[in-house]
VOBA-1610 file (N, C-alpha, C; in pm, whole numbers, padded with zeros to 5 digits, always signed):
BEGIN
Unk+14279+00263+11098Unk+14162+00316+11167Unk+14169+00285+11317Unk+14207+00162+11350Unk+14218+00121+11490Unk+14323+00205+11562Unk+14436+00230+11490Unk+14544+00310+11550Unk+14496+00452+11579Unk+14417+00508+11487Unk+14364+00644+11506Unk+14273+00649+11628Unk+14185+00547+11639Unk+14094+00541+11753Unk+14171+00529+11885Unk+14276+00446+11884Unk+14359+00429+12003Unk+14427+00561+12041Unk+14476+00631+11939Unk+14543+00759+11963Unk+14446+00860+12024Unk+14323+00861+11971Unk+14221+00953+12023Unk+14188+00919+12168Unk+14172+00789+12197Unk+14140+00746+12333Unk+14250+00782+12431Unk+14375+00761+12390Unk+14489+00793+12475Unk+14496+00943+12501Unk+14472+01021+12394Unk+14476+01167+12408Unk+14371+01216+12507Unk+14248+01163+12493Unk+14141+01206+12583Unk+14166+01159+12726Unk+14230+01041+12739Unk+14266+00992+12872Unk+14365+01085+12939Unk+14463+01130+12862Unk+14564+01222+12915Unk+14502+01356+12953Unk+14410+01404+12868Unk+14343+01530+12898Unk+14260+01518+13024Unk+14193+01405+13038Unk+14111+01382+13156Unk+14196+01379+13281Unk+14313+01315+13272Unk+14403+01305+13386Unk+14457+01441+13424Unk+14502+01517+13325Unk+14562+01647+13354Unk+14459+01745+13411Unk+14333+01722+13377Unk+14228+01811+13427Unk+14209+01796+13578Unk+14259+01683+13634Unk+14246+01659+13776Unk+14373+01696+13852Unk+14465+01762+13786Unk+14589+01803+13850Unk+14587+01954+13874Unk+14658+01994+13980Unk+14668+02136+14011Unk+14790+02196+13945Unk+14774+02316+13893Unk+14890+02387+13840Unk+14972+02441+13957Unk+15095+02480+13929Unk+15180+02538+14034Unk+15117+02664+14091Unk+15055+02742+14002Unk+14991+02866+14046Unk+14874+02838+14139Unk+14791+02738+14103Unk+14677+02702+14187Unk+14724+02650+14322Unk+14827+02565+14319Unk+14882+02510+14444Unk+14932+02621+14535Unk+15004+02715+14478Unk+15057+02828+14556Unk+14944+02912+14614Unk+14841+02937+14533Unk+14728+03019+14578Unk+14653+02951+14692Unk+14626+02821+14677Unk+14555+02746+14782Unk+14636+02744+14910Unk+14767+02717+14899Unk+14852+02711+15018Unk+14856+02845+15091Unk+14859+02953+15014Unk+14860+03087+15075Unk+14730+03113+15151Unk+14618+03074+15091Unk+14489+03092+15157Unk+14477+03001+15280Unk+14533+02880+15269Unk+14531+02788+15382Unk+14613+02841+15499Unk+14728+02900+15468Unk+14811+02960+15573Unk+14732+03065+15650Unk+14660+03148+15577Unk+14577+03251+15641Unk+14467+03188+15726Unk+14405+03084+15673Unk+14297+03014+15742Unk+14346+02959+15876Unk+14461+02890+15873Unk+14517+02830+15994Unk+14554+02937+16097Unk+14616+03045+16051Unk+14656+03154+16143Unk+14534+03216+16210Unk+14427+03235+16134Unk+14306+03296+16190Unk+14238+03203+16290Unk+14242+03072+16262Unk+14187+02974+16356Unk+14261+02982+16489Unk+14395+02983+16481Unk+14476+02986+16603Unk+14460+03116+16679Unk+14441+03226+16604Unk+14423+03358+16668Unk+14280+03377+16719Unk+14191+03286+16678Unk+14049+03296+16711Unk+13989+03426+16657Unk+14036+03465+16540Unk+13983+03584+16472Unk+13870+03539+16379Unk+13754+03517+16437Unk+13644+03457+16362Unk+13581+03554+16262Unk+13590+03683+16288Unk+13537+03780+16193Unk+13612+03772+16060Unk+13745+03770+16067Unk+13826+03761+15946Unk+13815+03622+15883Unk+13799+03520+15968Unk+13789+03383+15918Unk+13670+03365+15824Unk+13562+03436+15849Unk+13442+03424+15767Unk+13467+03457+15620Unk+13571+03538+15594Unk+13603+03574+15456Unk+13667+03459+15379Unk+13706+03353+15450Unk+13767+03237+15386Unk+13675+03115+15386Unk+13560+03128+15452Unk+13464+03018+15458Unk+13384+03012+15328Unk+13359+02889+15281Unk+13281+02869+15158Unk+13144+02936+15172Unk+13114+03037+15090Unk+12991+03116+15106Unk+12861+03035+15105Unk+12862+02918+15042Unk+12740+02838+15036Unk+12693+02798+15177Unk+12787+02791+15271Unk+12753+02756+15409Unk+12658+02859+15470Unk+12670+02983+15424Unk+12589+03090+15483Unk+12442+03081+15443Unk+12409+02983+15357Unk+12269+02956+15329Unk+12205+02880+15445Unk+12290+02817+15527Unk+12243+02743+15645Unk+12247+02832+15769Unk+12359+02902+15785Unk+12375+02995+15898Unk+12449+03119+15847Unk+12401+03236+15885Unk+12464+03359+15838Unk+12600+03378+15903Unk+12679+03470+15847Unk+12809+03502+15905Unk+12794+03544+16051Unk+12699+03633+16076Unk+12679+03683+16213Unk+12643+03571+16309Unk+12561+03477+16263Unk+12522+03365+16348Unk+12641+03276+16380Unk+12725+03251+16280Unk+12843+03167+16302Unk+12942+03234+16395Unk+12964+03363+16377Unk+13055+03438+16464Unk+13003+03435+16608Unk+12872+03450+16623Unk+12811+03450+16756Unk+12832+03316+16825Unk+12819+03206+16749Unk+12840+03073+16806Unk+12984+03057+16854Unk+13080+03095+16768Unk+13221+03085+16806Unk+13250+03168+16931Unk+13203+03291+16931Unk+13233+03382+17043Unk+13161+03344+17172Unk+13052+03269+17159Unk+12975+03233+17278Unk+13031+03111+17351Unk+13126+03042+17288Unk+13181+02921+17351Unk+13241+02951+17487Unk+13320+03060+17494Unk+13383+03095+17621Unk+13278+03133+17725Unk+13175+03205+17681Unk+13068+03245+17773Unk+12994+03124+17827Unk+12992+03016+17748Unk+12925+02894+17791Unk+13014+02806+17877Unk+13140+02848+17893Unk+13228+02774+17982Unk+13334+02691+17914Unk+13360+02716+17785Unk+13462+02641+17711Unk+13579+02732+17675Unk+13699+02683+17698Unk+13819+02753+17653Unk+13891+02662+17554Unk+13887+02698+17425Unk+13946+02614+17320Unk+14079+02673+17275Unk+14180+02587+17274Unk+14313+02630+17229Unk+14360+02535+17119Unk+14378+02588+16997Unk+14430+02507+16887Unk+14582+02507+16896Unk+14638+02391+16929Unk+14783+02380+16944Unk+14851+02352+16811Unk+14781+02280+16725Unk+14840+02246+16595Unk+14730+02226+16491Unk+14756+02275+16372Unk+14670+02249+16257Unk+14761+02247+16136Unk+14800+02129+16095Unk+14902+02114+15990Unk+14843+02046+15867Unk+14838+02120+15757Unk+14791+02063+15630Unk+14897+01965+15580Unk+14856+01842+15548Unk+14953+01739+15510Unk+14964+01718+15359Unk+14861+01755+15284Unk+14867+01737+15138Unk+14749+01808+15071Unk+14757+01818+14940Unk+14645+01868+14858Unk+14608+01758+14760Unk+14481+01717+14761Unk+14436+01609+14675Unk+14321+01657+14586Unk+14348+01683+14459Unk+14241+01727+14369Unk+14129+01623+14360Unk+14007+01669+14376Unk+13890+01582+14364Unk+13826+01602+14227Unk+13803+01728+14193Unk+13743+01762+14064Unk+13787+01902+14027Unk+13845+01916+13907Unk+13893+02046+13860Unk+13821+02082+13731Unk+13753+02196+13731Unk+13686+02242+13609Unk+13678+02394+13610Unk+13628+02450+13501Unk+13620+02596+13492Unk+13507+02653+13578Unk+13405+02573+13604Unk+13290+02623+13682Unk+13308+02604+13832Unk+13361+02488+13872Unk+13381+02461+14015Unk+13491+02356+14033Unk+13584+02385+14123Unk+13694+02293+14151Unk+13696+02260+14300Unk+13730+02134+14330Unk+13731+02086+14468Unk+13863+02016+14496Unk+13929+02057+14604Unk+14057+01998+14641Unk+14052+01960+14789Unk+14077+01833+14817Unk+14075+01784+14955Unk+14206+01821+15024Unk+14195+01873+15146Unk+14314+01917+15222Unk+14314+01846+15358Unk+14370+01725+15366Unk+14380+01657+15495Unk+14470+01737+15590Unk+14437+01733+15718Unk+14523+01802+15814Unk+14525+01729+15949Unk+14639+01743+16016Unk+14654+01691+16152Unk+14625+01804+16249Unk+14550+01772+16352Unk+14515+01877+16448Unk+14533+01829+16592Unk+14568+01925+16676Unk+14574+01903+16821Unk+14510+02025+16887Unk+14423+01998+16983Unk+14366+02111+17056Unk+14329+02071+17198Unk+14322+02172+17282Unk+14279+02154+17420Unk+14144+02223+17438Unk+14058+02157+17513Unk+13930+02219+17549Unk+13917+02210+17700Unk+13916+02325+17765Unk+13906+02329+17911Unk+13766+02374+17952Unk+13713+02310+18056Unk+13586+02353+18113Unk+13617+02457+18221Unk+13588+02582+18191Unk+13626+02690+18282Unk+13509+02737+18369Unk+13390+02692+18333Unk+13271+02726+18411Unk+13260+02628+18528Unk+13256+02680+18650Unk+13252+02596+18770Unk+13133+02500+18770Unk+13021+02544+18713Unk+12902+02460+18709Unk+12923+02337+18621Unk+13014+02348+18525Unk+13040+02236+18434Unk+13152+02146+18483Unk+13222+02192+18587Unk+13335+02114+18638Unk+13287+02008+18736Unk+13219+01908+18680Unk+13180+01792+18761Unk+13195+01667+18675Unk+13221+01553+18737Unk+13251+01429+18663Unk+13144+01388+18563Unk+13018+01409+18597Unk+12909+01367+18507Unk+12913+01444+18375Unk+12927+01576+18383Unk+12935+01658+18263Unk+13060+01625+18183Unk+13173+01612+18253Unk+13300+01584+18186Unk+13295+01451+18112Unk+13239+01348+18174Unk+13233+01217+18110Unk+13137+01217+17991Unk+13028+01292+18001Unk+12935+01303+17888Unk+13002+01371+17770Unk+13080+01476+17799Unk+13150+01546+17693Unk+13261+01460+17634Unk+13324+01380+17718Unk+13429+01290+17669Unk+13372+01196+17563Unk+13256+01139+17590Unk+13193+01048+17493Unk+13152+01122+17366Unk+13105+01246+17382Unk+13065+01326+17266Unk+13185+01358+17178Unk+13297+01396+17239Unk+13418+01426+17163Unk+13470+01300+17092Unk+13457+01185+17157Unk+13503+01059+17096Unk+13422+01026+16971Unk+13295+01063+16971Unk+13212+01040+16853Unk+13253+01133+16740Unk+13277+01260+16772Unk+13315+01358+16669Unk+13453+01327+16612Unk+13545+01286+16700Unk+13683+01258+16658Unk+13710+01108+16670Unk+13624+01031+16604Unk+13629+00885+16616Unk+13757+00823+16563Unk+13823+00889+16469Unk+13947+00834+16413Unk+14071+00889+16483Unk+14051+00976+16582Unk+14163+01035+16654Unk+14170+00985+16797Unk+14234+01063+16882Unk+14244+01028+17024Unk+14189+01143+17108Unk+14114+01105+17210Unk+14056+01202+17302Unk+14082+01156+17444Unk+14140+01242+17526Unk+14166+01207+17665Unk+14117+01320+17756Unk+14094+01286+17881Unk+14043+01383+17978Unk+14134+01388+18100Unk+14182+01507+18130Unk+14253+01533+18255Unk+14147+01565+18359Unk+14110+01464+18439Unk+13998+01478+18531Unk+14024+01579+18641Unk+14151+01599+18674Unk+14184+01693+18781Unk+14162+01837+18737Unk+14198+01866+18610Unk+14187+02003+18559Unk+14068+02024+18465Unk+13989+01918+18443Unk+13874+01925+18354Unk+13914+01980+18216Unk+14018+01918+18163Unk+14071+01960+18033Unk+14078+01840+17939Unk+14027+01858+17818Unk+14031+01753+17716Unk+14148+01779+17622Unk+14219+01673+17587Unk+14325+01680+17486Unk+14276+01601+17365Unk+14267+01667+17252Unk+14212+01604+17131Unk+14314+01610+17019Unk+14334+01497+16954Unk+14427+01491+16840Unk+14367+01400+16734Unk+14390+01434+16609Unk+14336+01349+16503Unk+14358+01408+16365Unk+14310+01337+16267Unk+14318+01381+16128Unk+14179+01424+16083Unk+14170+01544+16027Unk+14044+01595+15974Unk+14065+01635+15828Unk+13958+01680+15765Unk+13967+01713+15622Unk+13894+01843+15590Unk+13968+01934+15529Unk+13910+02055+15473Unk+13890+02035+15324Unk+13790+02100+15270Unk+13775+02103+15125Unk+13800+02246+15078Unk+13893+02260+14984Unk+13914+02389+14919Unk+13825+02393+14796Unk+13749+02501+14782Unk+13653+02511+14672Unk+13671+02643+14598Unk+13677+02631+14467Unk+13674+02750+14381Unk+13550+02737+14293Unk+13451+02820+14319Unk+13322+02811+14250Unk+13295+02944+14180Unk+13272+02939+14050Unk+13252+03062+13972Unk+13132+03143+14021Unk+13039+03079+14092Unk+12924+03151+14149Unk+12968+03254+14253Unk+13087+03229+14312Unk+13136+03316+14420Unk+13268+03384+14383Unk+13297+03392+14255Unk+13419+03459+14212Unk+13533+03362+14187Unk+13656+03413+14189Unk+13772+03332+14154Unk+13853+03285+14276Unk+13817+03331+14395Unk+13892+03293+14515Unk+13863+03150+14557Unk+13957+03093+14633Unk+13939+02962+14693Unk+13884+02981+14835Unk+13784+02901+14868Unk+13724+02904+15001Unk+13733+02765+15064Unk+13701+02758+15194Unk+13719+02632+15265Unk+13596+02591+15343Unk+13577+02459+15352Unk+13470+02402+15432Unk+13516+02268+15485Unk+13476+02234+15606Unk+13509+02103+15660Unk+13434+01996+15581Unk+13505+01887+15551Unk+13438+01771+15491Unk+13414+01673+15606Unk+13297+01684+15665Unk+13263+01608+15786Unk+13157+01503+15753Unk+13199+01378+15748Unk+13108+01271+15708Unk+13002+01242+15814Unk+13021+01296+15934Unk+12920+01275+16038Unk+12799+01367+16018Unk+12810+01457+15919Unk+12699+01549+15890Unk+12661+01538+15741Unk+12601+01425+15702Unk+12570+01403+15559Unk+12473+01505+15501Unk+12383+01558+15581Unk+12288+01657+15530Unk+12360+01782+15482Unk+12459+01828+15560Unk+12535+01946+15521Unk+12622+01918+15399Unk+12681+01798+15394Unk+12763+01761+15278Unk+12679+01764+15150Unk+12561+01706+15156Unk+12474+01701+15038Unk+12429+01840+14994Unk+12420+01931+15089Unk+12380+02067+15056Unk+12494+02143+14987Unk+12618+02114+15027Unk+12732+02192+14979Unk+12799+02137+14854Unk+12799+02003+14840Unk+12879+01942+14734Unk+12796+01854+14642Unk+12833+01847+14512Unk+12767+01755+14419Unk+12790+01610+14463Unk+12697+01524+14427Unk+12703+01384+14468Unk+12832+01316+14426Unk+12877+01343+14301Unk+12997+01276+14253Unk+13122+01323+14327Unk+13122+01449+14372Unk+13234+01502+14451Unk+13239+01435+14588Unk+13123+01418+14650Unk+13116+01352+14780Unk+13166+01208+14769Unk+13120+01138+14666Unk+13158+00998+14647Unk+13309+00984+14629Unk+13367+01067+14543Unk+13510+01058+14516Unk+13592+01099+14638Unk+13543+01200+14711Unk+13614+01246+14830Unk+13617+01138+14937Unk+13507+01068+14954Unk+13502+00959+15052Unk+13605+00851+15019Unk+13625+00826+14890Unk+13726+00729+14848Unk+13866+00779+14882Unk+13891+00909+14862Unk+14021+00967+14893Unk+14048+00967+15043Unk+13944+00988+15122Unk+13959+00990+15267Unk+14001+00854+15319Unk+13955+00748+15254Unk+13990+00612+15296Unk+14137+00581+15275Unk+14199+00642+15172Unk+14338+00612+15137Unk+14434+00656+15246
//
């Protein structure tokens, strides 16, 4: 009887473990979607990018509102250039038939130039430097004071999500711990907790 119970426990343990692994097909599909995501970011094609964004985000801001924000950055005096966005791994958080979550850590480098003459003053530049340091607290942020250009590098985290409420495709959302309200709106509590543990590793 004890042997049977042990066998059952081992079997369920194995099933539980395998449920948190990605199949080759899933891995290939996610990587293909990620490639498109990165290319669109670098091209600044925000209209097409919206098709890869996790639809639940649009409960907070519509597609049109998000596109308007992205496109208005230059008008406000910012020139953003993504020099690098490299996905380093795929880490399954929770895999199920209803909703699956996969953490996608990535290394990023970008330049942000202040192109508006009104913003090209030391006070504004230093204020923005401190703001960028808060957002990219685990990375490096420097300021070229002569050219009013910020160089930002660091590690960030995307979450790949496949949710049956939105079909079979994989979508992406930033996992940004500095915005707990948005995290709680988008992800189940247990997913947030486990993801935070993975981020620490």
